[in-house]
C-alpha atoms as a printed R data frame, in Angstrom:
   type eleno elety resid chain resno       x       y       z
1  ATOM     1    CA   GLY     A     1  -5.469 -11.496 -36.956
2  ATOM     2    CA   ASP     A     2  -7.189 -13.751 -39.531
3  ATOM     3    CA   LEU     A     3  -5.468 -17.146 -40.437
4  ATOM     4    CA   VAL     A     4  -5.016 -17.267 -44.079
5  ATOM     5    CA   THR     A     5  -4.630 -20.373 -46.260
6  ATOM     6    CA   PRO     A     6  -3.946 -20.717 -50.016
7  ATOM     7    CA   GLU     A     7  -6.487 -22.869 -51.756
8  ATOM     8    CA   ILE     A     8  -5.937 -25.221 -54.621
9  ATOM     9    CA   ASP     A     9  -7.836 -22.792 -57.083
10 ATOM    10    CA   GLY     A    10  -4.991 -20.034 -56.274
11 ATOM    11    CA   THR     A    11  -7.337 -18.268 -54.066
12 ATOM    12    CA   ARG     A    12  -6.825 -17.482 -50.375
13 ATOM    13    CA   LYS     A    13  -9.369 -18.280 -47.698
14 ATOM    14    CA   TYR     A    14  -9.562 -16.167 -44.664
15 ATOM    15    CA   HIS     A    15 -10.608 -18.067 -41.333
16 ATOM    16    CA   GLN     A    16 -11.843 -15.351 -39.114
17 ATOM    17    CA   LEU     A    17 -11.610 -16.849 -35.532
18 ATOM    18    CA   GLN     A    18 -13.118 -15.273 -32.503
19 ATOM    19    CA   LYS     A    19 -11.533 -15.011 -28.899
20 ATOM    20    CA   GLY     A    20 -11.256 -18.557 -27.329
21 ATOM    21    CA   ASP     A    21 -11.489 -20.297 -31.107
22 ATOM    22    CA   ALA     A    22  -8.819 -23.154 -32.129
23 ATOM    23    CA   ALA     A    23  -7.865 -23.969 -35.642
24 ATOM    24    CA   PHE     A    24  -6.682 -27.518 -36.601
25 ATOM    25    CA   PHE     A    25  -5.023 -28.400 -39.914
26 ATOM    26    CA   LEU     A    26  -2.574 -30.593 -41.473
27 ATOM    27    CA   SER     A    27   0.869 -29.220 -40.508
28 ATOM    28    CA   HIS     A    28   2.148 -29.273 -43.993
29 ATOM    29    CA   LYS     A    29  -0.593 -26.908 -45.370
30 ATOM    30    CA   TYR     A    30   0.700 -23.618 -46.173
31 ATOM    31    CA   HIS     A    31  -0.578 -20.775 -43.900
32 ATOM    32    CA   ASN     A    32   0.040 -17.384 -42.339
33 ATOM    33    CA   VAL     A    33  -1.718 -15.002 -40.097
34 ATOM    34    CA   LEU     A    34  -2.568 -11.484 -40.437
35 ATOM    35    CA   PRO     A    35  -1.507  -8.994 -37.669
36 ATOM    36    CA   ILE     A    36  -3.806  -8.763 -34.783
37 ATOM    37    CA   THR     A    37  -5.356  -5.315 -34.205
38 ATOM    38    CA   GLU     A    38  -5.824  -5.317 -30.557
39 ATOM    39    CA   GLY     A    39  -5.137  -7.691 -27.730
40 ATOM    40    CA   LYS     A    40  -2.674 -10.615 -27.542
41 ATOM    41    CA   ARG     A    41  -2.090 -13.554 -29.719
42 ATOM    42    CA   MET     A    42  -1.508 -17.021 -27.775
43 ATOM    43    CA   VAL     A    43  -0.524 -19.886 -29.892
44 ATOM    44    CA   LEU     A    44  -0.398 -23.621 -28.737
45 ATOM    45    CA   VAL     A    45   1.527 -25.739 -31.471
46 ATOM    46    CA   VAL     A    46   1.027 -29.535 -31.196
47 ATOM    47    CA   GLU     A    47   2.056 -32.152 -33.546
48 ATOM    48    CA   LEU     A    48   0.645 -35.672 -33.446
49 ATOM    49    CA   TRP     A    49   2.839 -38.382 -35.390
50 ATOM    50    CA   SER     A    50   2.121 -42.009 -36.279
51 ATOM    51    CA   GLY     A    51   4.676 -44.433 -37.710
52 ATOM    52    CA   PRO     A    52   8.321 -44.043 -38.234
53 ATOM    53    CA   GLU     A    53  10.017 -40.686 -37.387
54 ATOM    54    CA   ARG     A    54  10.281 -38.419 -40.468
55 ATOM    55    CA   VAL     A    55  13.674 -36.658 -40.777
56 ATOM    56    CA   CYS     A    56  12.892 -34.422 -44.032
57 ATOM    57    CA   PRO     A    57  11.994 -30.887 -43.419
58 ATOM    58    CA   HIS     A    58   9.790 -31.006 -46.394
59 ATOM    59    CA   ARG     A    59   7.585 -33.677 -44.182
60 ATOM    60    CA   CYS     A    60   7.609 -35.928 -47.530
61 ATOM    61    CA   TRP     A    61   7.143 -39.698 -47.330
62 ATOM    62    CA   SER     A    62  10.874 -40.272 -47.203
63 ATOM    63    CA   ARG     A    63  12.555 -42.525 -44.606
64 ATOM    64    CA   GLY     A    64  15.986 -41.671 -44.085
65 ATOM    65    CA   VAL     A    65  17.974 -38.903 -45.853
66 ATOM    66    CA   CYS     A    66  15.719 -36.921 -48.494
67 ATOM    67    CA   GLN     A    67  17.121 -35.914 -51.769
68 ATOM    68    CA   ARG     A    68  14.796 -32.759 -52.130
69 ATOM    69    CA   LYS     A    69  16.581 -29.489 -51.645
70 ATOM    70    CA   VAL     A    70  15.267 -26.819 -49.201
71 ATOM    71    CA   GLY     A    71  12.701 -24.574 -51.047
72 ATOM    72    CA   GLU     A    72  11.645 -27.205 -53.433
73 ATOM    73    CA   ASN     A    73   8.126 -27.223 -53.744
74 ATOM    74    CA   SER     A    74   6.767 -29.552 -50.987
75 ATOM    75    CA   ASN     A    75   3.180 -30.011 -52.726
76 ATOM    76    CA   ASN     A    76   4.973 -32.141 -55.499
77 ATOM    77    CA   THR     A    77   3.249 -35.549 -54.562
78 ATOM    78    CA   ALA     A    78   5.067 -37.329 -57.420
79 ATOM    79    CA   GLY     A    79   8.540 -35.986 -56.150
80 ATOM    80    CA   ALA     A    80   7.728 -37.090 -52.648
81 ATOM    81    CA   VAL     A    81   6.525 -40.494 -53.842
82 ATOM    82    CA   ALA     A    82   9.817 -40.914 -55.962
83 ATOM    83    CA   ALA     A    83  11.873 -39.731 -52.927
84 ATOM    84    CA   ALA     A    84  10.204 -42.154 -50.699
85 ATOM    85    CA   ALA     A    85  10.735 -45.131 -53.279
86 ATOM    86    CA   GLU     A    86  14.528 -44.398 -53.373
87 ATOM    87    CA   ASN     A    87  14.744 -44.618 -49.840
């Protein structure tokens, strides 16, 4: 049940965690997990935020209603900055 993250160079990185291990990463980083082959996976998700509440499902920098559409590439920093400037 490896944790898999796509990397900037287009490859995938496989993080092999052992029983009792924990993984911490920015919540907007794309990720997935492979099926476990034995035992039971237990997950604890914690989000820590600082600053004003974000209402955008893309977690961009906008404050208020985001102009971006669901499914739009959330890694588009220029788009996120432009949307924030409008709000």
